[in-house]
C-alpha positions, 0 to 999 in steps of 0.5 A: 224608153222609146222601146216601151212606146210600142208596148205601152200605147197598145196596153193603154188603148186596151184599158181605154177600150175596157172603160168604154165597154164598161160604159156601154154595159152599164147603159145596158143595165149590167154591172161592168165588173161582173161582166169583166169577170165573166169574160175572164172566166169564159176565156181563161177561167178553166181548162175548158175555157182555155181550150175554147180560147185556143181553138179560136186563137189558131185561125186568128194567128193565121189571118192576122198575117194577111194584114201584118205582112203586107203592112211591112211593105206599106200596104193596108190589106183587109182581105183576110176573110176572102183568103179564108173563104178561098182557102176553105173552098180549095181545101174542100174541093181537094178533100172531096175529090181525093177522098178514098183515092190517096192516103189521108196523110197525102190528102191532108197535105194536098188540101194544105197546099191547095189552100195556101196556093189559092189564098196566097194568089187571091191576096197577091192579086191585090198587091199586083193591082196596087203595084202595077195599076195603082188600085187602092189595096184596102178597097180592092181587098175588101171587094175581093172579100165580097167576091169570095163570099159570093162564090162560096154561097153560090157553090154551096147552095148550087153545084156542091150542095149535098142533097142530105143537107136540108136545113143548112146547105153544105157540101158532102163531107171530106171524109172522117179519115181526112180530118185533122185530129185534136191534140192529145185528149183535148178539144184543141185541134192541131191547127194551133200548131199550124198557127204557132209555126207560121208566127215563128217562121214569119217572125224569123223571115221579117226580123232575121233575113235580108228579105225582111229588112228589104220589106221594112225599107219598102214600107218605110220609104218606097222611093228610097227602096227604088233608088237602092235597086230593091225589087219593090214589085216582087217583094210587095207581091211576095208579102201579099202572097205569104199573108194570103197563104197563111189566111188560106191555111185558116180556111183549110182548118175550118174545113178539115179540123172543125166542120168537115165539109164546106158551108157558109160557116167557114165565113166566121169573121176570123179574117176581119178579127185578124185585122184587129190582131195585126194592128194590136200586135203592131204587125209583129208576127211574134206579138201576134201570138199573145194578142190572138190568145186575148182576142180568141178568149174574148170571142170564146166568152160570148156564150157565157155572157149570154147565159150569165147576164142575158146579153147577146152573144154579139156583145163580144163583137161590140168590145172587139169593135171598140178595141179596133177603133181605139187602137186606130185612134192611138196610132196618132200617138206614136212619136208624140209621147214623152217616151219617144223623146231622146234623153236631153231633147225637149220639144 
């Protein structure tokens, strides 16, 4: 029964979130059941809806890692948005600088490596500040987000701006040959494969390796980890490095698979939404996949809500925020429900 608790509590939190969102919708003068039906249709009601959902789910899988992996060592990192921006910036600089110099396959590979390196180092700095200087990782990672976004805006409006981008400042294109294409005849780009591969690989790392076990020991009891001789500092920084690298790949995909250039559009909120995905998945890389699909579907339904019910596109962000608050509140229930009691033990 104890194994059911990590599954049933998030499901119950989702139900409560939907009920609260229904109250919000009713107060706005709309039928909650009709709105729920529209959310379903916009997310999963057709192949077109599924494609929109999958496109939005792939970056969520990657940015969720930026919170999930540091959480394994006891850190609450919310710097995914900054890692996305830094990864996008690094990928764009490589793509623009090497466009036409190397073969497209080499350029894409170098963009991927640059995004992983810069995103990983960006978040690893948060882990280093926490371990060596005692700086709160939640606050520092949040501030790092603002720094990354400020750098992005400065470069896009200034040194990297394409004179031809009049209405919305952007860099010059990375080149159509350097873009990541779509899967078969769909509108879903190959970034989905990147996200799935990252989730599966990192699940194997945290669940089937000695490093993953050591990370769990550090997250459960840092003092015991020190006494056991584990390299706590190295593993803390490594967890942040891997999480930031995954989020950096999400930024690279925004440049190389969606926009084709660097602009403020890469700051699309996927890093913040990834925090919710990680918490809802209980920081389990494998569980992140279905949760990212769910949240991606909710984000994909915003346009249909606007057209069918005259609700603002940001209505789905209200639902996302409600889910986040309820999930955080439900954390206090773990270990206190009847499911957590061992057979024959009463409290």
